[in-house]
N, C-alpha and C positions, 0 to 999 in steps of 0.2 A: 778447792775452789778453782774454777777456770775463769780467770779474770778477763775483761775486755782488753783488747790490745789497741788502744786509741792512738798509739804513735805510728801506726802504719798497716794494721791488719784487722780493721774493724769496719763495720758498715758505714760509719761516719767518714772514714777515709775513702771508701768507695764513692760516696756522694761527692767528696772533695774532688776526686779525679774527674767525675762527670761534670762538675761545675767548671773546672779548669778547661775541659774539652769544649765547653760551650761559652767560654769567655767571661766567666764570673770568678770572683775571688773568694775562696773558702777560708774558714778559720782553721780547720784541722788539716794536717799534712795529707798529701795524696796517698792512695793505696800503694804499698810496696810493690805488689805484683804488677800494677799498671804503670808504675814508674819505670819498671824494667821491660814491660811488654805493653807499650802504649796502644790505645785503641786507634784503629784506622780513622782517618778524617772523613767519615761518611756524613751525608746530608741529614740522615734521619736516624735517630737513636731511640730504640724501644727499651724502656726500663720496666721489666716485668717482676713484680713482687708476689710470690706465692706464700701466703701466710702459713707458717708452721712447717715448711719443707726443710727440715734439718739435714745437715750433712751426714749425720749418723744413719738416718733412714736411707738416704741416697746410696750409701755404701752397700746396702743390702739388695739393691736393684740390679738388673741386668746391665752389664757393662756396655751393651750395644744400645741402651736407651739414649735418646737424643740428649737427655740431661747429662749423662755420664760421658757421652762422646765429646761434648763441648765443655766439660767441667775443667776449670783451670786451677782452682785452689779452694781452700776453705778459709773463711774469715769469721771473726767473732761478731756477735750481736753487742748491743749496749747492755747496761745494767739498769734496772732489771730486764731480763730477757723476755719482754712481753710486748704485745702489739702497741699499746698506748705509748710506750717509750720509743720503740723502734720505728714505727711508722712516722712518728713525729720527727725522728732523726732523719729518715729518708726525705721528708718534705722540707726540712730546715737546714740540714747539714750540721746539726748540733747534737751533742750528747745530752743525756738526761740532766747533767749538771747545769747546762745552759738553758734548756727549754722547760725543765721542771714538770714534765708529764711523767709521773712517777709510778704509774700502775693503773689497774682497772678501777680500784677504789682510791680516791684521792681526797684527803681532808683539805677543805678550802677554808682557811682562816678568815678570809674576807666575807664569807657567808655563814661561818660558824657551824658547818655541817660537812659530812662526808659525801662526796659525789660519786656517781658512776660517770667517769669523765668523758668517755667517747660519746655516749648518748647525751651528755651535757644535761644531766638531771641529778637531783638529790637521790641518795641511796634508798630513801624510804618511799619514793613515788615515781610515777611515769611522766609527770608534767616537767617539761624542760625548763631550764633557767630562762631561756629567751622568752618563754611564755609568761614569765614573771618580770619581764622587762630588764633582764640581766643579759647584756650583750656579751658574746664570746670575747670581745676585745678587753673586757673587764677581768677576764680570767686567764686567757692565753696572752702571753707577753713575749713572743718570740717571732722573728722574721721567717719567711719561707723563701726557698731558693728560686721559685718560679718568677718572681717579680724582677729578678736581675739577670735572667738568661737572655742571650741575644738571638733567640729563635722562638718560633711559635710553640707553645706548650699545650699539650692535650692531656687531660686528666680523665682516665677511664676507670669507673668504679661501679659497684652494684647499684642498680636503679633505686633500691630501697635506702641507700645511704647518700645518694647524690646531693640532696639538699639539706642534710643534717647540719647543725651548727658547726660541729668540728670540721666536717668536710668542706663547708663553705669557707671556713677560716684558712685551712691549710692549702686549699686549691686556688687561693687568690693569685690572679695573674695567668690563669689557664682558661681554656675552653673545656667545660665539663661535659662528659658523655656517660650516660648510664647504660648498663647492659642487663639482660634478663637471665641468661644462662651461659654455659661454657661456649656453645657455638656462637652465640651473639657476642660474647667477649672477644673471640677470635676475629669475627667479622668486623667489629668496631675498630680493632687494632689494624687489621689489613686495610680497611677503608681509609683510616687516618693516614696511613703511609701512601696509599695509591691515589688519593684524590687530587693531589697537585705535586709540584716539584719543589715546594718551599722547604727550607731547613726546619726540622721539627724535633721536639723532645716529647715522646709519647710515654706517659706514666700509666701503667696498668696494674691494678690490684685485684688479686683473686683470694677469696676468704674461705671457701668451702673446705679445703684440705685441713685447715685448722679446726673448723667446727666438727668435722667428722673424726678427727684425731681426739678431740676432747670426749666425744660421746662414745666412740667405739674402741679407742686406743690405737697407739702407733703399731703398725704391723698387722692390723686387723684385716679381714677380708674386704671390708668396706673401703678402707684406706688404699689397699693394694689395687682394688678395682678402679678407684678414683684416680690413682696415679697413672694407670694406663690411659685413662681419658685425658689427663693432662699431657701425657706424651703425644697423643694424637693431636691435641690442640696446638702444641708448640711446633710439631712437624708441619701442620697446616699453615701456621704463620710463616715459618721458615721457607717453605716451598713457594709461598705467595709473594714474599718480599726479597728473596735472595738476589734478584736482579734489579733491585730498586734503590741501590746506594744506601743500604740500611745495616746498622749494627743492632743486635739484640743482646741485652745484658739481663740475666735472670739471677735473682737471689731470693732470700727469705728474711723475715724479721726475727725468727727464733726457731728452734726445734722443740720437741716435746718428749716427755718420758711418761711411762705408765706407772700407776700406783695401784695399791690394793686397799680394801677397806681397813685392814689392820694397821695401815700406815697413815691413816687420817687422824690427826690430833684434833680433838673437839674441845673448844673452850668450856662448854657446859660440864665437862668432866674435870675442870680445874678451877673451881670457884675461888680458891685462895689467890690464884694468879689474876683472875678477873677483878678482884678487889683492888689490885694494884694499878689498874688502868682507868683513865678518864672515860674512854669509850671504846667501842669495838675496834679490833685490828683493821687496818686499812692496807693498801698495797695489793699484794697477791698472796694466794695460799702458799706459794713457794718462797715468798719474800715478804712476810708481814712487817708492817711498821707499828711500833708500840708507843703510845702516848702515856707516860707513866707519871703517877702522882709523885710530887717531890718527896713527900714523907714516906713513900713506899718504894723508893729506888732500890735500897738494899734488899728489901723483901723480894722485889721482883727478880733481881739478879740471882739471889739465893735460890728462889724457887725454880728458875730455869736450869740452873747448874745442878741442882739436886734431883729434880724430877723429870726434866726433859732433855738432859744432856745427850741422850742417845739419838735424838731426833733433830737437833738444831744447834748451831753456834750463835752466839750473841755478839753484836757489835753496837757500839754507840754510834750515833749519827756522825760525830766528829771523827771516829776511827774510820768509818766507811769513806768519808770524804778524803781523809788523809791518805787512804789506800788507793785513791783515784778510781774507786769503783764506779762512780757516777760520771766521771769525765775528767778533763785536764784543766779547763780554763775557768773564767769568771763564773761564780755561782749565780744562778738566777735568784732574784730577790725573794722568790716564793719557795725555793727549794727546801730550806730547813723546816718551814711550816708543814711541808708535805711528806717528810720522811720520819717524823716522830722523834722520840728521844733515843730509842733503841730499835735495831733491825735484827730480825731473826733470819738466819741463813739456813734453810732446811737442808738436812743431810740426806744422802741416798735418794729415796723416792718418797720421803715424808712430805705431807702437806698439813696446813693448819687451817681449820675452819672456825670462824667466829661470826655467824650470821646475826644481823640485827633482829629485833623482835618483830619487825614487819616482814621478814624474809623467811621463806621456806628453806630448809637445809637441803642443798643439792650437792651431789657428788659426781664428778667426772671420772673417767679412766685415765685420760691424758691430761697432763699439766705442764706448765712452763712458768718462767719467771725467775728461776734460780740460777745457780752458778755451776751446774754440772756441765760436762763437756757436751752431753746430748742436747741440752737446752741452748748452749751458747754458740755452738759452731753451725754455720750456715754455708751453703755452697756459693761459689761464684762461677757462673756459667756465661760464656761469651761466644756468640755466634756472629761471625763477620766475614 
């Protein structure tokens, strides 16, 4: 296991350092690297998040890449190492323990069903909760960083996501700007810097690297070609803002690893295990949460240890929390409802699929969410 380093080398510590830089008080300690190498006091701070750009992948790229030229160190993601948890940490300065955004599939006790949390909809349909008059504030119960920063905050995200319920919630206190493609993304960032001389925090999120990694795999031709496009995008931003009192901080929410069909565990092949559960696994294929029938706890643990020992380790929810996997501080009141009774930590590059009856079984090549070094380590790139 490659555990999150919440005491000074995690993405939450990076956010803490940025908050301190902009006059706000964080909960987590600041990042060790920035404690010893503080950011310059520039008027404009660009915080660029490239979904899925793991540190392990970056090591395989040309050392003259703009990413590697300005690479300062490597830091850990939160647990689980997935977008729902990590992006929420970037927007809140909190770990999963405090914000309780525990994965792609989240069981919501208050609604009695499993959700696809970022689209803010039940797992069995496309209608959002807000279309059923369930406000995001009823489900999300954490603060965001933007409301307490002493500068103008610009939130730049894909046009398709800009007015989703989750984005509307986490971007409270910002001016939201949507973009259509990579060139437009760069232009929106450059324009936000150049339009005036005010102090600004420009938060930019790019998602396509992650999507392509899922579909084609890490290290694929498609990913390597897209990385070259990202290099060009960052070079363009750098050359446009380098004389405009600006610092650029770049990181990622997680890395990914590749799997093979023979490493995909399917619940349909394990009916005796399914009998032990109240409902389908939630969380992530690399970190499934298991809601186990009280009368079947011993059977559940025995089955995992005798039949799936090669593919996963098993932790109780209590054990995971005591190990500080989710974070360090006060538990969100919704956390334990959302992580089940037991958590499977998938080994090597194994994943666990358990689709609901309304879902088609889909398989990716690239996955994330687990505790491997490849998934957990992300780069810290600073251009100032």
